[in-house]
N, C-alpha and C positions, 0 to 999 in steps of 0.2 A: 214361547214354546217351553223356556227352561220352566214355567212356573207349572203346566199341564203334564210335563215329564216327572214332574216327583210325585204326581197324585196317580199316575197310572202303574201297572203291576204287567208281568208277564208270567204267564204259566210253564211249567217244564214242557208241556205239549207243543206251546208255541216256539218256545226255544229252540226245542228240538227239528221242529219244520223249517222254522228260518236257517238252522244251521245245515240241514240237509239239501237246501236251497241257493246254497253259498260257499258251499264248500271251497271252492275255489278263493275266495277273499280270505281264507284262514290257513290256505298251503302256507308251508315255510319251504322257500327253493332250494333245491341241491346245493351244497357248498363242498370246498376244497379246503383243507388246510395247506398252504403253500410254503414252503422253503426255500431260500435264496441266497446265491452269495453276488453281490452286485459287483461288476466288473467296470469301473468307470474309466467311459473312453474320451470324456474330456481332461482327466487328470493325467494320462497316457499324453493327449494332445499337446497338453501344456510343458510335458517334459521332453519331448521332440525335440532335437537337434536338426537344422537344416543349412546347410552350408551354402555359399557362394556359388560353386560349383556345380551343386545340385539343383539350384535354381536357375542356373546359366544353361544347362543341359538342359532340363525340362522345356526350356524357355525354347531351342532349336529344335527340339525331337517334337514339338506341336504347336507349329509355325500356323496352322491351320485356326487353332483357338483363337490367336490375337490378330487375327488377319481380318480385315472386313471387305470382302468382295467389290468389284468394281461393279458399280448402279448407276441406271440413270433415270429422271424424271421422266415422263411424257404425257400428254394430253391427245385423245384423237378423239376422231369423228367416225362412227360405226353406219354403215348401210348395209342392212340385211338382204339378202338375195335369196334365202331361201323359201322355195314358194312363189319366186319373183322372176319377169324376164331379166337376164343377168345386165344384159344390154345397156336396159330402159335405168336398170338402176345405175351402174357405170356412167351412164349419159350424167344425172343428176349427182354422183360424188365429184363427176370432173368441174361440174358446173360451181359447185360450193369451191372445190381444190382452186378453181381459178379466183375466186373471189378472197380467198385466205392468203393466197399468192400476192396478191394485189394491196393488202396489208389491212385487210377488215380483221378485227378481233376475233381471234379463233375462239377464244372462250364463249362468245355470246352466239359464232357460229355451231360450235359444238351442243348450247345449250338449244340449240332451234331447230337441228337438223341430227344430233347422233341418235340412234336407236337402243344406246344401251341405255337401261333406265338409269342407273345410279349417274350416267354421266351426265345427264340432264340437268342436274342438279348443283354441280360443280364444274361445267365448263369443259366435261370432258376428261379431268385431271385423272391421272392413275396411281399418283403419287411414286416414290423411289421403289424400283423393283431390282433382281439380279438377272442373271443366266437361270433358266430354266424355269422361269416362271411365267413367261407367256408363250403363245405360239410362235415358232421357230421365225416363220417371215416376219412376223411384228417386229420378234428381239430382234434380229438382226438387222432391220432397218432402224429402229428405233437407238440401238450400241452405235450405229455408224453415221447417225446424223451429229452434228453439230448443236448445241445446245440453241433455240433460237429456229433452226432449219427445220423445213416441212416437208414433207417425204411427199413423193409422187401418192397414187392410190395402190395400196399392199390389200392383196387378197389373203384371207386364210379362210379358215372352215367356219367361222361365223359370221365373214361376209367381207365388205371391200371397206377400205380404211382410210382416212388419213390421218397421218401421223405428226407430231410436234413434240421431238423434242425440248424441254424446259429448263434440265440440269444434268448435271454428271459428276457423280463421283468416281475417281479413278481407285483402285485396290489401294488400300493402307493398311499399313503393322503400328501396333501400337509398341512405343519402344519399352525394351525391358526396365528400366526404372518405372515405366506408369504400371507395371504389372508385378512387380516383384515382389509386393505386401500379397497378392494375389494367389500367388505361385507357391511361396512358403505356406500360406494358411491352408493351401490346398494341400501341399505333401503329407503337412503335420498330420492333419485328417486322415490321409491314407495312411499314413504307417502307422496312427494309433489303433485305425479300424483293423487293418491287418493283424497288431498285435494282438488288442482283443480275440480277435478269432482266435488266433493261436493257442491264446490262453482259455480260450472257451473247448475249445476242442481238445487241450489237454486235462482240463477238469473233467469235461464229458467221461474221459474213458476211466477217470478213478472213483466217480462218484455212483453206488449204488443205492445207498439208502440216506435216511436226512442227516445219521448223525455222521455222516462223511462231509458235510458241508464246515461243520466245523474245524474237522481235523485237516483237511487238505484247502480251503477256502482261508480260513483265519491267517495261517501261517504265511499266506502270502498277501495278508495284508487287503484282503476282502471284507466289506462289509456284509458280514451273514444274516438274514433276517426271518422273519415267517410272519403270513397274514392270512386271514380268513377270507378268501374269495367266494361270493355267491354264482 
């Protein structure tokens, strides 16, 4: 193609016509010349001093942040009742319950009988959950059972359930030594960000035009620069 290009010519009229129909291709975007003072939050963070008392106080004041709530793991078999004769559904559920309590494999029974689509592929397992995540009737029963125990029929808005609690994790608080470094880093960042915001607010009151960046920013050790932004 380059060989043919060298042998061709374009008239002024053709060039003008092309330009008129492709003006957007030749537009130069609006630009701004920006001057700025850089406040180094990372540097401020590195200079922060956090005492053992500060760490201890934060740990005591934020216990929930370092506490894992009580959880249980449960499996269930769901029999839906919506649009059905509940008495007939309950009769079927009680028959399956009797088999489960007689020692049949709960996961196999769940795969065969549960009407929860996801549960059919994993033996009715719901994994671990805490309080407030399930229907209250379901939750109360699951938390009351000991691992390995199977409930009687439990009714919720979803239908009738047979519940088996498979594991239980009591509330656990992480010890201070385990989270000490995390707290120190968090406090340093919080203090650095607060310091940076105070400095930014102070500079904002003193800078009215671009020349002020040098007279106000540089004496404070800030990097002052400029750039052209599209």
